[in-house]
C-alpha positions in Angstrom: 98.7 102.2 58.2 101.8 101.4 59.8 101.2 104.6 62.0 97.8 103.4 63.0 99.0 100.2 63.7 101.5 100.9 65.9 99.0 103.3 67.9 96.2 100.6 68.1 98.9 98.0 69.4 100.3 100.7 72.0 96.4 100.9 73.4 96.3 97.2 73.5 99.2 96.9 75.5 97.7 99.4 77.9 94.7 97.9 78.2 96.1 94.3 78.5 98.2 95.5 81.6 95.2 97.3 83.5 92.4 94.9 82.8 92.5 91.6 84.4 91.0 88.2 82.7 88.0 88.3 85.3 86.7 91.9 84.6 83.3 92.4 82.7 80.2 90.2 82.4 82.1 87.6 80.9 83.8 85.2 83.1 86.9 83.4 81.5 88.7 80.1 82.8 91.4 79.5 83.1 93.0 83.1 83.4 95.9 82.0 81.5 97.1 79.0 79.3 100.7 77.3 79.6 101.1 74.8 77.1 104.3 72.8 76.8 105.7 70.7 73.8 104.6 68.6 72.2 101.0 70.0 73.3 99.6 72.6 70.5 96.6 73.7 71.7 94.4 74.8 74.9 90.8 75.6 75.3 89.2 78.3 77.6 85.7 78.4 78.8 83.4 81.7 78.3 80.3 82.0 81.1 78.3 85.1 81.5 77.5 86.3 84.8 74.3 87.8 83.8 70.7 86.6 82.7 71.5 87.8 79.0 73.7 86.9 76.3 77.0 88.6 75.5 78.6 88.8 71.9 82.3 88.7 72.3 85.2 89.0 69.8 88.5 86.9 70.3 91.5 87.7 69.0 95.3 86.7 69.4 98.3 88.8 69.6 102.1 88.3 69.9 103.3 89.8 73.2 107.0 91.1 73.5 109.1 93.1 75.6 112.2 95.1 74.7 115.6 95.1 76.7 114.4 98.4 78.4 110.7 97.2 79.3 108.7 98.4 76.9 105.9 96.0 76.2 104.2 95.7 72.3 101.5 93.4 70.6 101.2 92.4 67.5 99.0 90.2 65.8 99.8 86.9 65.8 100.7 85.1 62.6 101.2 81.5 63.8 98.6 80.7 66.4 94.7 81.8 66.1 91.7 81.4 68.3 88.3 79.6 67.2 86.0 80.6 67.1 87.2 84.2 66.2 83.3 85.5 67.5 81.1 83.8 69.9 77.7 84.4 71.6 77.5 83.4 75.4 74.4 82.5 76.3 73.0 82.4 79.9 73.5 79.1 81.7 75.4 77.8 78.4 79.4 77.8 78.7 81.0 78.7 75.6 84.4 77.2 74.6 87.1 78.7 72.6 90.2 77.1 71.4 93.8 78.8 70.9 95.8 76.5 68.5 99.4 76.9 67.5 99.5 76.4 63.4 103.5 76.6 63.3 105.3 73.5 62.3 108.9 74.6 63.9 109.6 73.6 67.3 109.4 75.9 70.0 112.7 77.1 71.6 112.1 78.7 75.1 108.8 80.1 75.4 106.5 81.9 73.0 104.2 84.9 74.9 101.0 85.6 73.5 97.9 87.9 74.7 94.0 86.6 74.0 92.1 89.8 73.7 88.3 89.2 74.7 86.1 92.2 73.6 82.4 92.2 75.3 80.1 94.8 73.3 77.8 95.9 75.6 73.9 96.7 75.3 72.6 100.1 75.3 69.6 99.7 77.7 67.3 102.2 75.7 67.4 100.9 72.5 68.9 97.2 73.0 71.2 97.8 70.3 74.5 96.5 70.5 77.1 99.5 70.0 80.2 98.7 68.0 82.0 102.0 69.3 85.3 101.0 71.1 83.7 103.4 74.4 81.2 100.8 74.6 83.2 97.9 74.9 84.7 95.8 77.7 88.1 94.2 77.3 90.1 91.5 79.1 93.3 90.2 78.4 94.8 87.0 79.3 98.2 85.2 78.9 99.1 82.7 76.7 102.3 81.0 76.7 103.7 78.1 74.3 107.0 76.5 76.1 109.6 74.0 74.7 110.2 70.9 76.5 114.1 72.2 77.5 112.5 76.2 78.5 115.0 77.5 81.0 113.5 78.5 84.1 112.9 82.0 85.6 116.3 83.7 86.6 116.0 87.1 87.5 118.4 89.6 88.5 117.8 93.2 90.0 119.7 96.5 89.9 119.0 99.9 91.7 118.7 102.8 89.2 119.4 106.3 90.1 118.3 108.8 87.4 116.7 112.4 87.5 116.0 112.5 91.2 114.0 109.4 91.0 115.0 105.7 92.4 114.0 102.7 90.2 114.2 99.1 90.5 115.5 97.1 87.2 114.5 93.4 87.2 115.9 91.6 84.3 114.7 88.1 83.7 118.0 86.1 81.9 115.6 82.7 81.8 113.3 81.9 79.1 110.3 81.2 80.8 108.2 84.3 82.3 108.1 85.5 85.5 104.6 86.7 86.5 105.8 88.6 90.3 103.4 88.9 93.0 104.1 90.9 96.3 107.4 92.0 95.3 109.4 93.4 98.3 112.7 95.4 98.6 114.7 95.4 102.1 118.0 96.7 102.8 120.8 95.0 104.4 119.4 95.6 108.2 116.0 94.3 107.1 114.2 97.4 106.7 111.6 97.3 104.2 112.5 99.9 101.3 109.7 99.2 99.0 106.6 96.8 98.8 104.3 96.6 95.8 101.3 94.1 97.0 99.3 91.9 94.8 100.4 91.3 91.3 103.6 93.2 90.7 104.2 92.8 87.1 105.5 90.3 84.3 109.1 90.0 82.8 109.0 87.6 79.9 112.1 85.5 79.3 115.0 87.3 78.5 113.5 90.6 79.0 113.6 93.6 81.6 110.8 95.7 83.7 111.5 98.6 85.5 109.8 99.5 88.9 109.9 103.1 90.1 109.9 103.4 93.8 107.8 105.9 94.9 109.1 106.9 98.3 112.1 106.2 100.4 111.3 105.5 103.8 113.9 107.5 106.4 116.7 105.3 107.7 117.1 103.0 104.9 120.4 102.1 103.5 120.4 102.0 99.3 124.4 101.9 99.3 124.7 98.3 100.2 122.8 95.2 98.7 119.3 95.1 99.0 117.0 91.6 99.2 114.4 91.3 96.9 111.4 88.8 97.2 108.2 87.8 95.4 105.7 85.3 94.7 106.5 83.6 91.3 103.7 81.6 89.3 103.1 77.4 90.4 103.9 78.6 93.9 107.6 79.4 93.6 109.3 82.0 95.6 112.0 84.5 94.5 114.7 85.5 96.7 117.9 87.1 95.6 120.0 90.5 95.7 120.4 93.7 93.8 123.8 93.5 91.5 126.3 96.1 92.0 
């Protein structure tokens, strides 16, 4: 049973990273929840983009990252989503609430993923299929943050291993970092690598590693590299790699 749970959690992490919160026929708003103490609950709105009702299942999972960047999802113990099942009717939005039940104060930031499974209709039989292959899965981040949560504080270093060049980012702050348009330049201002759009998440006290697919000719990797990215809340990250 433990083995199956670990396989399931790994699959959930993969899907959480691949599927944005606006995939499928059910639209979710907002695309994330960030709740700061003393607030312990938040609401999301669910709408269907078609003229047919949509049945969905909602689950909340604890989201964590290890020091080496591996992500995991485990069933949440102190946070619930209500209702766990819903039918979203056309022109009639539904509301679901995420509530933190734990009475202990939030230290830093607690990260979760709200998993929304939509069961598709078989057009020939109009029977809802329960098999996993027929489900559209969405994932949205949920954060509970203490009032004294330390902000994002990223540090980067370049790693060479097995003929590959990798960029490792570590968040020594407590608040998560949502990185967009991550760009790496050498000391002369030449672009080493750029990741357009959403580049990834780095939770507090966690690391994430990007593989640089191809090193352009003429760039210098032996000196400090300038790292820039867009963060959540309109903030901008600008720093250099550490030796």
